[in-house]
C-alpha positions in Angstrom: 21.4 148.3 137.3 23.3 151.5 138.1 22.3 153.7 141.1 21.0 156.5 138.9 18.6 154.2 137.1 17.6 152.6 140.3 16.9 156.0 141.8 14.7 157.2 138.9 12.7 153.9 138.9 12.1 154.3 142.7 11.1 158.0 142.1 8.5 156.8 139.6 7.2 154.2 142.1 6.8 157.0 144.7 5.0 159.2 142.2 2.6 156.4 141.2 1.8 155.6 144.8 1.1 159.2 145.7 -0.9 160.0 142.5 -3.2 157.0 143.3 -4.3 158.6 146.6 -6.3 161.5 145.0 -6.0 163.5 148.2 -4.0 166.2 146.6 -1.7 166.8 143.6 1.8 165.6 143.1 4.1 167.8 141.0 7.8 167.9 140.2 8.4 171.6 140.9 10.6 173.8 138.8 13.9 174.9 140.2 13.8 178.0 142.3 16.7 180.4 142.7 17.9 180.6 146.3 19.7 183.8 147.1 21.1 182.2 150.3 22.6 179.3 148.4 23.5 181.4 145.4 22.0 178.8 143.0 18.8 177.1 142.0 17.3 174.5 144.3 14.6 171.9 143.7 13.0 169.3 145.9 12.4 165.9 144.2 8.6 166.2 144.5 5.9 168.4 146.0 2.6 166.9 147.2 0.0 169.6 147.6 -3.1 169.2 149.7 -5.7 171.7 150.8 -3.9 172.0 154.2 -0.2 171.4 153.6 2.6 171.3 151.1 4.8 168.2 151.5 8.3 168.8 150.2 9.6 165.3 149.4 13.2 164.2 149.1 13.3 160.6 147.6 16.2 158.3 148.6 16.4 155.0 146.8 19.2 153.7 149.1 18.8 150.3 150.6 20.5 151.6 153.8 20.3 155.1 155.3 21.6 156.3 158.6 22.1 159.6 160.2 21.0 161.9 163.0 18.8 165.0 162.8 20.5 166.6 165.8 24.2 166.8 165.1 24.9 165.3 161.7 25.3 167.2 158.5 26.4 164.0 156.7 24.5 160.8 156.6 25.5 157.3 155.3 23.8 155.8 152.3 24.1 152.5 150.6 22.6 151.4 147.3 24.5 148.1 146.9 25.9 146.0 149.7 28.3 146.5 151.4 29.4 149.8 150.0 28.3 152.9 152.0 28.9 156.5 150.9 28.5 159.9 152.7 25.7 162.1 151.5 24.5 165.4 152.8 21.7 165.0 155.3 18.5 164.7 153.2 16.6 166.5 156.0 18.9 169.5 155.8 18.9 169.4 152.0 15.1 169.5 151.9 15.0 172.3 154.5 17.0 174.4 152.1 14.5 173.6 149.4 11.6 174.5 151.7 13.2 177.8 152.7 13.6 178.7 149.1 9.9 177.8 148.4 8.7 179.8 151.4 10.6 182.9 150.2 9.3 182.4 146.7 5.7 182.3 148.0 6.3 185.3 150.3 7.4 187.4 147.3 4.0 186.5 145.7 2.0 187.5 148.8 1.6 184.0 150.3 2.6 183.9 154.0 2.3 181.1 156.5 1.8 178.3 154.0 2.4 175.1 156.0 5.2 172.8 154.8 6.2 169.4 155.9 9.7 168.1 155.3 9.4 164.4 154.1 12.1 162.0 153.1 10.8 158.8 151.5 12.8 155.6 151.4 12.1 152.1 150.1 9.7 150.0 152.1 12.4 147.4 152.7 15.2 150.0 153.5 17.3 149.5 156.6 17.0 152.9 158.3 18.8 154.0 161.4 17.9 157.6 162.3 16.1 159.7 164.9 14.7 161.9 162.2 10.8 161.7 162.2 10.7 163.1 158.6 11.9 159.7 157.2 9.1 157.5 156.0 8.6 154.5 153.7 6.1 154.9 150.8 3.5 152.9 152.8 3.9 154.8 156.0 3.7 158.1 154.3 0.6 157.2 152.3 -1.0 156.2 155.6 0.0 159.5 157.2 -1.6 161.4 154.2 -4.8 159.4 154.5 -5.0 160.1 158.3 -4.3 163.8 157.8 -7.0 163.9 155.1 -9.6 162.4 157.4 -8.5 164.8 160.2 -8.9 167.9 158.0 -12.1 166.8 156.2 -14.4 169.1 158.2 -11.9 172.0 158.3 -12.0 174.8 155.7 -9.3 174.6 153.0 -6.4 176.9 153.5 -4.5 176.1 150.3 -5.8 176.4 146.7 -4.2 173.3 145.2 -4.5 174.5 141.6 -3.1 177.9 142.4 0.0 176.3 144.1 0.5 174.0 141.2 0.6 176.9 138.8 3.1 178.8 141.0 5.5 175.9 141.3 5.3 174.4 137.8 
């Protein structure tokens, strides 16, 4: 199976897992023009809850390594033993988040909380100091914990409104 097909199958897996939670809504947001980048930018997925927008970069690699501190380039491997250089998924997603924040600001929404999330396979070999990297299972546990923590707090995000804006 080629890496593109493998990636799209894994993206579908992630979408199914997140949709099953029913804590928020998962959407594939439309591309947003970034003046800073001079082109459209788009995160792989956006999970919208009543307290946070989770910008999700999905990596189907079996191996992923890189540092949040000083590394613009990470190593990624889909098939053993071949590794390739990819742009840091953390930095890549930060560019997506910045574009979405500016997009929201132009529409009168300020201070909308975002989380930068990179999801990898549950069996991926990951070597990083980046706390944004999660497996599907660890991220769904985090969402469930956040949901319980915010249950008694008033909603700060209208989920349906955000879906309309980004779709």
